[in-house]
C-alpha positions in Angstrom: -68.9 -15.8 12.1 -68.6 -16.4 8.5 -65.4 -16.8 6.5 -66.1 -13.8 4.5 -65.5 -11.3 7.3 -62.5 -9.1 6.5 -59.5 -9.7 8.8 -56.8 -7.3 9.8 -53.8 -8.6 7.9 -51.2 -6.1 9.1 -50.3 -4.9 5.5 -49.3 -1.4 6.6 -47.1 -2.8 9.3 -45.4 -5.3 6.9 -44.8 -2.6 4.3 -43.3 -0.4 7.0 -41.0 -3.2 8.2 -40.0 -3.9 4.6 -39.2 -0.3 3.9 -37.1 -0.1 7.2 -35.3 -3.3 6.2 -34.4 -1.7 2.8 -33.1 1.4 4.5 -30.9 -0.5 6.9 -29.5 -2.8 4.1 -28.8 0.2 1.9 -27.1 2.0 4.8 -24.9 -1.0 5.6 -24.0 -1.3 1.9 -23.0 2.4 1.8 -20.8 2.2 4.9 -18.0 0.2 3.2 -17.2 2.7 0.4 -17.4 5.7 2.9 -15.0 4.0 5.3 -12.6 3.1 2.4 -12.7 6.8 1.2 -12.0 8.1 4.7 -9.1 5.6 5.2 -7.6 6.7 1.8 -8.0 10.4 2.7 -6.3 9.9 6.1 -3.6 7.5 4.9 -0.8 10.2 4.8 -1.5 11.1 8.4 -1.2 7.4 9.4 2.3 7.1 8.0 5.4 7.9 10.1 6.9 11.1 8.8 10.4 10.4 10.2 11.1 7.4 8.1 9.1 8.5 5.0 11.2 7.9 1.9 14.2 6.6 3.9 15.7 3.6 2.2 18.9 1.6 2.8 21.2 2.1 -0.1 24.4 0.3 0.8 26.6 -0.9 3.7 29.3 1.5 5.0 32.3 -0.7 4.2 31.3 -0.6 0.5 31.7 3.2 0.5 35.4 4.1 0.8 36.4 7.1 2.9 38.4 8.7 0.0 35.8 11.5 -0.6 35.1 10.4 -4.2 31.4 9.9 -5.0 30.1 6.5 -6.0 26.8 5.9 -7.8 24.3 3.6 -6.2 20.8 2.5 -7.4 18.0 3.2 -4.9 15.5 0.5 -4.6 12.2 0.6 -2.7 8.8 -0.9 -2.4 6.4 0.9 -4.7 2.6 0.7 -4.2 0.0 1.6 -6.7 -3.7 1.2 -6.0 -3.7 -2.5 -5.3 -0.3 -3.9 -6.0 3.0 -3.7 -4.2 6.2 -4.0 -6.2 9.1 -5.0 -3.9 12.7 -3.8 -4.4 11.9 -1.8 -7.5 14.6 0.7 -8.8 13.2 4.2 -8.0 16.3 6.3 -8.8 20.0 6.7 -8.0 22.3 8.7 -5.8 26.0 9.6 -5.7 27.3 8.9 -2.2 30.6 10.0 -0.8 32.2 9.7 2.6 35.0 11.7 4.1 37.8 10.3 6.4 35.9 12.0 9.3 32.9 9.9 8.4 30.7 12.6 7.0 28.2 11.3 4.4 27.2 13.3 1.3 24.3 12.2 -0.9 23.3 13.8 -4.2 20.5 13.0 -6.5 21.9 12.0 -10.0 19.2 14.1 -11.8 20.3 17.4 -13.3 18.1 20.2 -12.0 18.0 21.8 -15.5 16.1 19.3 -17.6 16.1 16.0 -15.7 19.0 14.3 -17.4 21.3 12.0 -15.4 24.6 13.5 -14.5 27.9 11.5 -14.8 31.1 11.6 -12.9 33.6 13.1 -15.3 36.7 11.2 -16.3 39.3 11.7 -13.6 36.5 12.2 -11.0 37.0 15.9 -10.9 33.4 17.1 -11.4 29.9 16.0 -12.4 28.8 16.7 -16.0 25.4 16.7 -17.5 25.4 15.3 -21.0 22.3 17.1 -22.2 23.1 20.8 -21.9 26.6 20.8 -20.5 25.9 21.9 -16.9 28.9 21.2 -14.7 29.0 20.7 -10.9 31.7 20.3 -8.3 32.0 17.0 -6.4 30.0 18.6 -3.6 27.1 19.3 -6.0 27.8 23.1 -6.4 26.9 24.4 -9.8 30.0 25.6 -11.7 28.6 26.4 -15.2 25.8 25.7 -17.6 22.0 26.3 -17.7 21.2 24.5 -14.5 19.1 26.8 -12.3 20.5 25.4 -9.0 23.1 23.0 -7.5 22.6 19.3 -7.6 19.9 18.2 -5.1 21.4 17.2 -1.8 19.6 14.4 0.1 19.6 13.5 3.8 21.9 10.6 4.6 22.6 8.8 7.8 24.3 5.6 9.2 22.0 3.2 11.1 22.9 0.0 12.9 26.6 0.9 12.7 27.1 0.0 9.0 23.9 0.7 7.0 23.8 3.9 4.8 20.2 5.2 4.6 19.1 8.0 2.3 15.9 10.1 2.3 15.4 9.6 -1.5 13.3 12.2 -3.3 13.1 13.7 -6.8 12.6 17.4 -7.4 11.1 19.3 -10.3 13.6 20.2 -12.9 13.9 23.8 -14.3 13.1 25.4 -11.0 15.4 27.8 -9.1 14.5 26.3 -5.8 14.0 22.6 -4.9 10.3 21.7 -5.4 9.6 18.1 -4.3 7.8 15.8 -6.7 5.1 14.1 -4.7 
């Protein structure tokens, strides 16, 4: 045989294997973004609903049983796309406790335009400095343009002396409480 005889070099098979290798590599490269998207989409389902937005605000001995509201800053961990900010102020609440041990929690934001309400001198009522809405100490609207009472929040005692509040803000200017997500 001479050296000039054509040999089968397997070129079609090599090009097929190269093409399949490219498809597999491309598929593997595409899996990571798809899995990240699915994880982000399903994240709310993964979280526990019972403790969502529950934060410890104070210790029970700090809150006197005289029924008068006290203002407390609410701090929580906030997460944006890649960063976690620990113990960041997210709002404030007025807490009161009766002699019977009942807790009342009110969001400090006026339901009219979103201003912060203040405890009036003499601690007889809450007053909004923006448009003069007035609320009883239990949060009931007395007068002014506010479309609803102050927003009550769930509160409970855990571990015998920790006051926990389900903190949430609501849209101002609405007749009914509409949560801000």
